NUBA-882382 format. One record per residue (C-alpha): x, y, z; residue number from 1; residue in one letter. Coordinates in nm, 3 decimals. Layout:
N
+---------+---------+---------+-----+-----+
|    east |   north |      up |   n | res |
+---------+---------+---------+-----+-----+
|       X |       Y |       Z | NUM |   A |
...
+---------+---------+---------+-----+-----+
//
This chain:
380
+---------+---------+---------+-----+-----+
|    east |   north |      up |   n | res |
+---------+---------+---------+-----+-----+
|   1.336 |  -2.771 |  -1.804 |   1 |   M |
|   1.563 |  -2.583 |  -2.043 |   2 |   H |
|   1.322 |  -2.287 |  -2.038 |   3 |   R |
|   1.337 |  -2.269 |  -1.658 |   4 |   V |
|   1.717 |  -2.298 |  -1.659 |   5 |   L |
|   1.751 |  -2.024 |  -1.921 |   6 |   D |
|   1.525 |  -1.799 |  -1.713 |   7 |   T |
|   1.729 |  -1.853 |  -1.398 |   8 |   L |
|   2.058 |  -1.793 |  -1.577 |   9 |   L |
|   1.929 |  -1.475 |  -1.739 |  10 |   G |
|   1.807 |  -1.310 |  -1.421 |  11 |   I |
|   2.001 |  -1.011 |  -1.291 |  12 |   D |
|   2.062 |  -1.163 |  -0.949 |  13 |   W |
|   2.238 |  -0.851 |  -0.823 |  14 |   L |
|   1.924 |  -0.647 |  -0.888 |  15 |   L |
|   1.695 |  -0.918 |  -0.752 |  16 |   F |
|   1.905 |  -0.959 |  -0.439 |  17 |   G |
|   1.900 |  -0.586 |  -0.366 |  18 |   A |
|   1.521 |  -0.579 |  -0.403 |  19 |   V |
|   1.477 |  -0.878 |  -0.170 |  20 |   I |
|   1.699 |  -0.720 |   0.097 |  21 |   V |
|   1.501 |  -0.395 |   0.072 |  22 |   L |
|   1.177 |  -0.589 |   0.103 |  23 |   S |
|   1.320 |  -0.769 |   0.404 |  24 |   G |
|   1.391 |  -0.434 |   0.569 |  25 |   L |
|   1.028 |  -0.344 |   0.509 |  26 |   G |
|   0.922 |  -0.659 |   0.694 |  27 |   L |
|   1.168 |  -0.580 |   0.973 |  28 |   L |
|   1.016 |  -0.234 |   1.004 |  29 |   N |
|   0.674 |  -0.390 |   1.060 |  30 |   L |
|   0.808 |  -0.658 |   1.296 |  31 |   A |
|   0.933 |  -0.395 |   1.538 |  32 |   G |
|   0.580 |  -0.262 |   1.602 |  33 |   V |
|   0.338 |  -0.504 |   1.779 |  34 |   P |
|   0.028 |  -0.331 |   1.641 |  35 |   Q |
|   0.150 |  -0.410 |   1.290 |  36 |   Y |
|   0.142 |  -0.789 |   1.337 |  37 |   S |
|  -0.148 |  -0.826 |   1.091 |  38 |   D |
|   0.026 |  -0.603 |   0.836 |  39 |   L |
|   0.346 |  -0.805 |   0.876 |  40 |   L |
|   0.169 |  -1.129 |   0.785 |  41 |   A |
|  -0.002 |  -0.967 |   0.487 |  42 |   K |
|   0.315 |  -0.803 |   0.358 |  43 |   Q |
|   0.503 |  -1.133 |   0.384 |  44 |   A |
|   0.237 |  -1.290 |   0.161 |  45 |   M |
|   0.255 |  -0.992 |  -0.076 |  46 |   F |
|   0.631 |  -1.040 |  -0.099 |  47 |   L |
|   0.601 |  -1.409 |  -0.183 |  48 |   V |
|   0.335 |  -1.327 |  -0.443 |  49 |   A |
|   0.558 |  -1.048 |  -0.577 |  50 |   G |
|   0.846 |  -1.290 |  -0.631 |  51 |   V |
|   0.613 |  -1.524 |  -0.821 |  52 |   V |
|   0.492 |  -1.231 |  -1.033 |  53 |   V |
|   0.852 |  -1.127 |  -1.097 |  54 |   F |
|   0.951 |  -1.465 |  -1.239 |  55 |   F |
|   0.623 |  -1.502 |  -1.428 |  56 |   A |
|   0.667 |  -1.160 |  -1.591 |  57 |   A |
|   1.028 |  -1.240 |  -1.678 |  58 |   S |
|   0.908 |  -1.535 |  -1.890 |  59 |   T |
|   0.688 |  -1.306 |  -2.102 |  60 |   I |
|   0.850 |  -1.219 |  -2.432 |  61 |   D |
|   0.864 |  -0.842 |  -2.415 |  62 |   Y |
|   0.848 |  -0.834 |  -2.794 |  63 |   R |
|   0.479 |  -0.919 |  -2.772 |  64 |   S |
|   0.429 |  -0.592 |  -2.584 |  65 |   L |
|   0.659 |  -0.409 |  -2.821 |  66 |   R |
|   0.460 |  -0.520 |  -3.126 |  67 |   S |
|   0.108 |  -0.509 |  -2.981 |  68 |   S |
|  -0.008 |  -0.150 |  -2.936 |  69 |   T |
|  -0.359 |  -0.274 |  -2.855 |  70 |   A |
|  -0.230 |  -0.480 |  -2.563 |  71 |   L |
|  -0.047 |  -0.197 |  -2.387 |  72 |   V |
|  -0.334 |   0.044 |  -2.448 |  73 |   W |
|  -0.577 |  -0.210 |  -2.303 |  74 |   S |
|  -0.372 |  -0.233 |  -1.983 |  75 |   L |
|  -0.360 |   0.146 |  -1.960 |  76 |   W |
|  -0.733 |   0.169 |  -2.026 |  77 |   G |
|  -0.817 |  -0.085 |  -1.756 |  78 |   I |
|  -0.612 |   0.109 |  -1.502 |  79 |   G |
|  -0.769 |   0.442 |  -1.597 |  80 |   V |
|  -1.119 |   0.290 |  -1.589 |  81 |   A |
|  -1.056 |   0.151 |  -1.241 |  82 |   L |
|  -0.912 |   0.484 |  -1.130 |  83 |   L |
|  -1.225 |   0.661 |  -1.249 |  84 |   G |
|  -1.444 |   0.393 |  -1.095 |  85 |   G |
|  -1.320 |   0.459 |  -0.744 |  86 |   V |
|  -1.502 |   0.792 |  -0.757 |  87 |   A |
|  -1.823 |   0.586 |  -0.742 |  88 |   L |
|  -1.717 |   0.268 |  -0.564 |  89 |   F |
|  -1.392 |   0.357 |  -0.390 |  90 |   G |
|  -1.330 |   0.332 |  -0.019 |  91 |   T |
|  -1.166 |   0.619 |   0.167 |  92 |   S |
|  -0.837 |   0.519 |   0.328 |  93 |   I |
|  -0.613 |   0.784 |   0.488 |  94 |   R |
|  -0.834 |   1.062 |   0.352 |  95 |   G |
|  -0.835 |   0.956 |  -0.013 |  96 |   A |
|  -1.111 |   0.760 |  -0.185 |  97 |   A |
|  -0.876 |   0.570 |  -0.413 |  98 |   N |
|  -0.925 |   0.209 |  -0.308 |  99 |   W |
|  -1.150 |  -0.068 |  -0.439 | 100 |   I |
|  -1.237 |  -0.332 |  -0.180 | 101 |   L |
|  -1.296 |  -0.689 |  -0.297 | 102 |   L |
|  -1.370 |  -0.871 |   0.026 | 103 |   G |
|  -1.048 |  -0.872 |   0.234 | 104 |   P |
|  -0.845 |  -0.743 |  -0.063 | 105 |   I |
|  -0.799 |  -0.372 |  -0.133 | 106 |   S |
|  -0.680 |  -0.266 |  -0.479 | 107 |   I |
|  -0.515 |   0.067 |  -0.556 | 108 |   D |
|  -0.586 |   0.136 |  -0.927 | 109 |   P |
|  -0.312 |   0.398 |  -0.948 | 110 |   I |
|  -0.054 |   0.117 |  -0.941 | 111 |   E |
|  -0.212 |  -0.044 |  -1.248 | 112 |   V |
|  -0.209 |   0.298 |  -1.412 | 113 |   V |
|   0.164 |   0.333 |  -1.345 | 114 |   K |
|   0.264 |   0.019 |  -1.531 | 115 |   I |
|   0.008 |   0.088 |  -1.804 | 116 |   G |
|   0.132 |   0.444 |  -1.851 | 117 |   S |
|   0.495 |   0.331 |  -1.860 | 118 |   L |
|   0.421 |   0.076 |  -2.133 | 119 |   L |
|   0.204 |   0.317 |  -2.335 | 120 |   V |
|   0.469 |   0.590 |  -2.326 | 121 |   L |
|   0.741 |   0.341 |  -2.422 | 122 |   A |
|   0.529 |   0.226 |  -2.716 | 123 |   S |
|   0.433 |   0.581 |  -2.822 | 124 |   Y |
|   0.781 |   0.731 |  -2.798 | 125 |   F |
|   0.952 |   0.433 |  -2.962 | 126 |   S |
|   0.727 |   0.456 |  -3.267 | 127 |   K |
|   0.703 |   0.833 |  -3.301 | 128 |   S |
|   1.030 |   0.972 |  -3.166 | 129 |   H |
|   1.116 |   1.143 |  -3.493 | 130 |   T |
|   0.799 |   1.350 |  -3.456 | 131 |   G |
|   0.879 |   1.471 |  -3.106 | 132 |   L |
|   1.036 |   1.786 |  -3.247 | 133 |   V |
|   0.679 |   1.898 |  -3.314 | 134 |   F |
|   0.494 |   2.038 |  -3.014 | 135 |   L |
|   0.157 |   1.870 |  -3.097 | 136 |   P |
|   0.322 |   1.528 |  -3.076 | 137 |   R |
|   0.465 |   1.609 |  -2.735 | 138 |   V |
|   0.134 |   1.751 |  -2.612 | 139 |   L |
|  -0.045 |   1.437 |  -2.728 | 140 |   L |
|   0.184 |   1.227 |  -2.512 | 141 |   S |
|   0.109 |   1.468 |  -2.226 | 142 |   G |
|  -0.265 |   1.418 |  -2.279 | 143 |   A |
|  -0.215 |   1.043 |  -2.238 | 144 |   I |
|  -0.081 |   1.105 |  -1.889 | 145 |   I |
|  -0.309 |   1.401 |  -1.822 | 146 |   G |
|  -0.618 |   1.178 |  -1.804 | 147 |   I |
|  -0.503 |   0.961 |  -1.510 | 148 |   P |
|  -0.341 |   1.267 |  -1.348 | 149 |   V |
|  -0.681 |   1.439 |  -1.348 | 150 |   A |
|  -0.847 |   1.131 |  -1.199 | 151 |   F |
|  -0.576 |   1.109 |  -0.931 | 152 |   A |
|  -0.630 |   1.472 |  -0.832 | 153 |   L |
|  -1.003 |   1.409 |  -0.799 | 154 |   L |
|  -0.949 |   1.127 |  -0.548 | 155 |   Q |
|  -0.757 |   1.334 |  -0.412 | 156 |   P |
|  -0.411 |   1.177 |  -0.449 | 157 |   D |
|  -0.164 |   1.458 |  -0.512 | 158 |   L |
|   0.141 |   1.236 |  -0.467 | 159 |   G |
|   0.044 |   0.990 |  -0.741 | 160 |   S |
|  -0.050 |   1.277 |  -0.972 | 161 |   A |
|   0.297 |   1.425 |  -0.923 | 162 |   V |
|   0.460 |   1.086 |  -0.992 | 163 |   V |
|   0.272 |   1.035 |  -1.320 | 164 |   L |
|   0.330 |   1.392 |  -1.437 | 165 |   A |
|   0.697 |   1.365 |  -1.341 | 166 |   G |
|   0.731 |   1.037 |  -1.530 | 167 |   L |
|   0.608 |   1.200 |  -1.849 | 168 |   W |
|   0.809 |   1.522 |  -1.809 | 169 |   F |
|   1.144 |   1.355 |  -1.739 | 170 |   W |
|   1.095 |   1.104 |  -2.019 | 171 |   M |
|   1.039 |   1.398 |  -2.254 | 172 |   V |
|   1.352 |   1.567 |  -2.122 | 173 |   V |
|   1.567 |   1.253 |  -2.147 | 174 |   L |
|   1.444 |   1.188 |  -2.501 | 175 |   L |
|   1.602 |   1.521 |  -2.595 | 176 |   R |
|   1.296 |   1.707 |  -2.707 | 177 |   V |
|   1.398 |   2.057 |  -2.828 | 178 |   P |
|   1.481 |   2.295 |  -2.544 | 179 |   F |
|   1.225 |   2.554 |  -2.656 | 180 |   R |
|   0.953 |   2.288 |  -2.628 | 181 |   T |
|   1.063 |   2.196 |  -2.277 | 182 |   I |
|   1.059 |   2.561 |  -2.168 | 183 |   M |
|   0.709 |   2.600 |  -2.310 | 184 |   L |
|   0.600 |   2.292 |  -2.114 | 185 |   L |
|   0.746 |   2.444 |  -1.796 | 186 |   V |
|   0.549 |   2.764 |  -1.852 | 187 |   V |
|   0.233 |   2.561 |  -1.911 | 188 |   L |
|   0.302 |   2.362 |  -1.594 | 189 |   A |
|   0.331 |   2.682 |  -1.389 | 190 |   V |
|   0.001 |   2.808 |  -1.529 | 191 |   L |
|  -0.170 |   2.476 |  -1.458 | 192 |   V |
|  -0.026 |   2.476 |  -1.105 | 193 |   A |
|  -0.174 |   2.820 |  -1.047 | 194 |   G |
|  -0.516 |   2.707 |  -1.163 | 195 |   V |
|  -0.482 |   2.390 |  -0.956 | 196 |   G |
|  -0.402 |   2.584 |  -0.640 | 197 |   W |
|  -0.722 |   2.783 |  -0.672 | 198 |   N |
|  -0.953 |   2.519 |  -0.817 | 199 |   S |
|  -0.823 |   2.166 |  -0.757 | 200 |   V |
|  -0.622 |   2.134 |  -0.436 | 201 |   L |
|  -0.810 |   2.066 |  -0.115 | 202 |   H |
|  -0.755 |   2.284 |   0.191 | 203 |   D |
|  -0.554 |   2.016 |   0.372 | 204 |   Y |
|  -0.321 |   1.982 |   0.071 | 205 |   Q |
|  -0.267 |   2.358 |   0.068 | 206 |   K |
|  -0.204 |   2.347 |   0.442 | 207 |   D |
|   0.065 |   2.082 |   0.392 | 208 |   R |
|   0.244 |   2.295 |   0.133 | 209 |   L |
|   0.223 |   2.602 |   0.357 | 210 |   V |
|   0.345 |   2.396 |   0.652 | 211 |   A |
|   0.643 |   2.282 |   0.446 | 212 |   F |
|   0.744 |   2.644 |   0.391 | 213 |   I |
|   0.677 |   2.742 |   0.754 | 214 |   D |
|   0.668 |   2.432 |   0.981 | 215 |   P |
|   0.612 |   2.649 |   1.291 | 216 |   N |
|   0.287 |   2.790 |   1.153 | 217 |   A |
|   0.086 |   2.482 |   1.257 | 218 |   D |
|   0.311 |   2.235 |   1.442 | 219 |   P |
|   0.019 |   2.032 |   1.582 | 220 |   L |
|  -0.180 |   2.033 |   1.258 | 221 |   G |
|  -0.055 |   2.034 |   0.901 | 222 |   A |
|   0.313 |   2.019 |   1.005 | 223 |   A |
|   0.264 |   1.745 |   1.265 | 224 |   Y |
|   0.364 |   1.456 |   1.038 | 225 |   Q |
|   0.681 |   1.628 |   0.922 | 226 |   T |
|   0.777 |   1.726 |   1.274 | 227 |   Q |
|   0.729 |   1.373 |   1.406 | 228 |   Q |
|   0.926 |   1.227 |   1.118 | 229 |   A |
|   1.216 |   1.461 |   1.192 | 230 |   L |
|   1.202 |   1.367 |   1.560 | 231 |   V |
|   1.215 |   0.998 |   1.468 | 232 |   A |
|   1.509 |   1.047 |   1.230 | 233 |   V |
|   1.697 |   1.258 |   1.484 | 234 |   G |
|   1.639 |   1.018 |   1.773 | 235 |   S |
|   1.793 |   0.737 |   1.569 | 236 |   G |
|   2.134 |   0.899 |   1.573 | 237 |   G |
|   2.414 |   0.706 |   1.406 | 238 |   V |
|   2.333 |   0.349 |   1.508 | 239 |   F |
|   1.964 |   0.374 |   1.594 | 240 |   G |
|   1.760 |   0.276 |   1.896 | 241 |   Q |
|   1.722 |  -0.086 |   1.793 | 242 |   G |
|   1.463 |  -0.265 |   1.582 | 243 |   F |
|   1.261 |  -0.383 |   1.880 | 244 |   F |
|   1.315 |  -0.093 |   2.121 | 245 |   A |
|   1.023 |  -0.016 |   2.350 | 246 |   E |
|   1.028 |   0.362 |   2.301 | 247 |   N |
|   1.001 |   0.375 |   1.921 | 248 |   L |
|   0.777 |   0.650 |   1.787 | 249 |   S |
|   0.579 |   0.396 |   1.586 | 250 |   A |
|   0.517 |   0.180 |   1.894 | 251 |   R |
|   0.393 |   0.487 |   2.083 | 252 |   L |
|   0.169 |   0.591 |   1.790 | 253 |   N |
|   0.360 |   0.919 |   1.756 | 254 |   L |
|   0.489 |   0.863 |   1.402 | 255 |   L |
|   0.190 |   0.843 |   1.165 | 256 |   P |
|   0.180 |   0.584 |   0.885 | 257 |   E |
|   0.521 |   0.443 |   0.979 | 258 |   S |
|   0.442 |   0.129 |   0.780 | 259 |   A |
|   0.398 |   0.316 |   0.454 | 260 |   S |
|   0.429 |   0.692 |   0.409 | 261 |   D |
|   0.698 |   0.731 |   0.676 | 262 |   F |
|   0.873 |   0.396 |   0.649 | 263 |   A |
|   1.213 |   0.556 |   0.589 | 264 |   F |
|   1.187 |   0.774 |   0.902 | 265 |   A |
|   1.077 |   0.470 |   1.103 | 266 |   S |
|   1.376 |   0.265 |   0.987 | 267 |   L |
|   1.610 |   0.557 |   1.050 | 268 |   M |
|   1.488 |   0.571 |   1.410 | 269 |   E |
|   1.546 |   0.199 |   1.451 | 270 |   Q |
|   1.874 |   0.163 |   1.262 | 271 |   G |
|   2.009 |   0.517 |   1.259 | 272 |   G |
|   2.223 |   0.680 |   0.993 | 273 |   L |
|   2.385 |   0.343 |   0.921 | 274 |   V |
|   2.061 |   0.183 |   0.803 | 275 |   I |
|   1.968 |   0.500 |   0.615 | 276 |   G |
|   2.289 |   0.492 |   0.414 | 277 |   L |
|   2.250 |   0.118 |   0.360 | 278 |   F |
|   1.900 |   0.171 |   0.215 | 279 |   I |
|   2.027 |   0.449 |  -0.012 | 280 |   L |
|   2.310 |   0.224 |  -0.133 | 281 |   A |
|   2.069 |  -0.058 |  -0.218 | 282 |   L |
|   1.825 |   0.175 |  -0.393 | 283 |   L |
|   2.114 |   0.326 |  -0.590 | 284 |   S |
|   2.221 |  -0.023 |  -0.695 | 285 |   L |
|   1.868 |  -0.096 |  -0.818 | 286 |   V |
|   1.862 |   0.227 |  -1.020 | 287 |   L |
|   2.204 |   0.158 |  -1.169 | 288 |   I |
|   2.103 |  -0.191 |  -1.281 | 289 |   R |
|   1.780 |  -0.062 |  -1.435 | 290 |   V |
|   1.957 |   0.228 |  -1.607 | 291 |   A |
|   2.216 |  -0.013 |  -1.745 | 292 |   R |
|   1.944 |  -0.198 |  -1.935 | 293 |   V |
|   1.834 |   0.134 |  -2.086 | 294 |   A |
|   2.193 |   0.208 |  -2.185 | 295 |   H |
|   2.262 |  -0.133 |  -2.340 | 296 |   M |
|   1.928 |  -0.208 |  -2.507 | 297 |   A |
|   1.927 |  -0.262 |  -2.883 | 298 |   T |
|   1.583 |  -0.122 |  -2.964 | 299 |   N |
|   1.392 |   0.191 |  -2.874 | 300 |   N |
|   1.105 |   0.025 |  -2.688 | 301 |   F |
|   1.341 |  -0.160 |  -2.452 | 302 |   S |
|   1.553 |   0.148 |  -2.389 | 303 |   A |
|   1.258 |   0.378 |  -2.324 | 304 |   I |
|   1.081 |   0.128 |  -2.098 | 305 |   Y |
|   1.392 |   0.080 |  -1.885 | 306 |   A |
|   1.457 |   0.454 |  -1.881 | 307 |   M |
|   1.098 |   0.521 |  -1.776 | 308 |   G |
|   1.119 |   0.261 |  -1.500 | 309 |   L |
|   1.435 |   0.425 |  -1.368 | 310 |   A |
|   1.256 |   0.763 |  -1.372 | 311 |   V |
|   0.949 |   0.618 |  -1.197 | 312 |   L |
|   1.160 |   0.463 |  -0.923 | 313 |   L |
|   1.374 |   0.776 |  -0.884 | 314 |   S |
|   1.070 |   1.000 |  -0.839 | 315 |   I |
|   0.912 |   0.770 |  -0.582 | 316 |   G |
|   1.236 |   0.737 |  -0.386 | 317 |   I |
|   1.309 |   1.111 |  -0.394 | 318 |   T |
|   0.962 |   1.218 |  -0.288 | 319 |   L |
|   0.932 |   0.961 |  -0.010 | 320 |   H |
|   1.273 |   1.022 |   0.145 | 321 |   I |
|   1.244 |   1.397 |   0.088 | 322 |   G |
|   0.920 |   1.423 |   0.283 | 323 |   M |
|   1.057 |   1.193 |   0.555 | 324 |   N |
|   1.351 |   1.421 |   0.625 | 325 |   I |
|   1.166 |   1.751 |   0.583 | 326 |   G |
|   1.308 |   1.848 |   0.244 | 327 |   L |
|   0.979 |   1.808 |   0.053 | 328 |   L |
|   0.610 |   1.851 |   0.138 | 329 |   P |
|   0.415 |   1.550 |   0.261 | 330 |   V |
|   0.252 |   1.373 |  -0.035 | 331 |   T |
|   0.183 |   1.028 |   0.106 | 332 |   G |
|   0.395 |   0.810 |  -0.124 | 333 |   L |
|   0.538 |   0.465 |  -0.047 | 334 |   P |
|   0.909 |   0.387 |  -0.056 | 335 |   L |
|   0.964 |   0.129 |  -0.333 | 336 |   P |
|   1.007 |  -0.229 |  -0.203 | 337 |   F |
|   1.000 |  -0.120 |   0.163 | 338 |   I |
|   0.663 |   0.040 |   0.238 | 339 |   S |
|   0.362 |  -0.176 |   0.315 | 340 |   Y |
|   0.115 |  -0.226 |   0.031 | 341 |   G |
|  -0.002 |  -0.519 |  -0.178 | 342 |   G |
|  -0.083 |  -0.339 |  -0.503 | 343 |   S |
|   0.240 |  -0.141 |  -0.490 | 344 |   H |
|   0.452 |  -0.449 |  -0.416 | 345 |   T |
|   0.300 |  -0.663 |  -0.692 | 346 |   L |
|   0.326 |  -0.392 |  -0.957 | 347 |   V |
|   0.686 |  -0.309 |  -0.866 | 348 |   M |
|   0.785 |  -0.675 |  -0.904 | 349 |   F |
|   0.587 |  -0.703 |  -1.229 | 350 |   A |
|   0.769 |  -0.404 |  -1.380 | 351 |   M |
|   1.106 |  -0.548 |  -1.278 | 352 |   L |
|   1.002 |  -0.883 |  -1.423 | 353 |   G |
|   0.933 |  -0.723 |  -1.761 | 354 |   L |
|   1.274 |  -0.557 |  -1.736 | 355 |   L |
|   1.428 |  -0.901 |  -1.688 | 356 |   Q |
|   1.241 |  -1.022 |  -2.000 | 357 |   S |
|   1.410 |  -0.744 |  -2.195 | 358 |   I |
|   1.745 |  -0.845 |  -2.050 | 359 |   R |
|   1.706 |  -1.215 |  -2.124 | 360 |   M |
|   1.588 |  -1.163 |  -2.480 | 361 |   N |
|   1.890 |  -0.946 |  -2.562 | 362 |   Q |
|   2.201 |  -1.151 |  -2.474 | 363 |   P |
|   2.433 |  -0.856 |  -2.518 | 364 |   Q |
|   2.277 |  -0.699 |  -2.206 | 365 |   L |
|   2.456 |  -0.965 |  -2.001 | 366 |   Q |
|   2.796 |  -0.859 |  -2.134 | 367 |   Q |
|   2.939 |  -0.559 |  -1.953 | 368 |   E |
|   3.183 |  -0.463 |  -2.227 | 369 |   E |
|   2.932 |  -0.434 |  -2.513 | 370 |   I |
|   2.864 |  -0.081 |  -2.628 | 371 |   E |
|   2.508 |   0.043 |  -2.690 | 372 |   P |
|   2.382 |   0.006 |  -3.044 | 373 |   M |
|   2.370 |   0.303 |  -3.275 | 374 |   S |
|   1.989 |   0.299 |  -3.283 | 375 |   E |
|   1.991 |   0.410 |  -2.923 | 376 |   L |
|   2.247 |   0.685 |  -2.952 | 377 |   S |
|   1.983 |   0.944 |  -3.035 | 378 |   S |
|   1.817 |   0.881 |  -2.699 | 379 |   F |
|   2.082 |   0.808 |  -2.435 | 380 |   L |
+---------+---------+---------+-----+-----+
//
């Protein structure tokens, strides 16, 4: 009884409340489209399961992850093995063979890879940060992420590859690796991008990038999704057309993947600029609460995990909203806590649950006026 009470008292209810409201908006987005009735029921179950996972993960003592390198590497290895396995056993959904079907359940291994990679990087950087001034140490951390990035590109899943690569790069930057090393990594990234354009990217992925630069080049082909998303956002105006309006683009099957890849555009059409700003405010609140744990943590593993989670969320939010409003190429990424998806929902709640474990096992994180400990000053 005391354990349950301590858990409830230690939860960041402001963060949890924001996430629940965002998830509720995701359900509302599905409810406004009759053909999504099955998805609505499934996502409601995913949300309930996600809340259970959140509280279960919050009861895990994060120090067991901090001290057990084998445990975090095992989780990463399972995710990478599943990601590689979809090449043989995966089912193609929306043009990418990155799903494993177990009866009525579909599993996206990339989500397991995300949490595994975040934990592995937190463990690696927290134990070897003094060696990050040496390029080989930085490149080794890049190789850890490079393996699942390569598997993601083979699916092909360019969006997830960008998220994982971005997670590693921004963690390296925020950990204050020497500037000359960062510039060298940028040069290497440009060279790899050049090779990838000629040898890795599929024609439709190239077409999407070209269409982003010149949307009028193929308005009914590669640029169709972007154009329809912009139409949906524009038709929403300030206050939107209503959440159950009959002429919604999603209802008329004009806005593709409005339950997932273009959830933000769909909600903007229904709720207008008002709902768009409301979503941005809630997402900003989530990021602030996560970043606060990174700022206040008393050990390197906690700080780097929280920092990495903030980076992971920021990349996903930026890429999703950017492609929904025509500022970034279409990469097919979900909007955290809003887009439909069981694997994505469960993993997001699991990562936040582990964040709550860090918060509850460091009482000073619940005191706003406490300054970060000196051990962390070299990072943040």
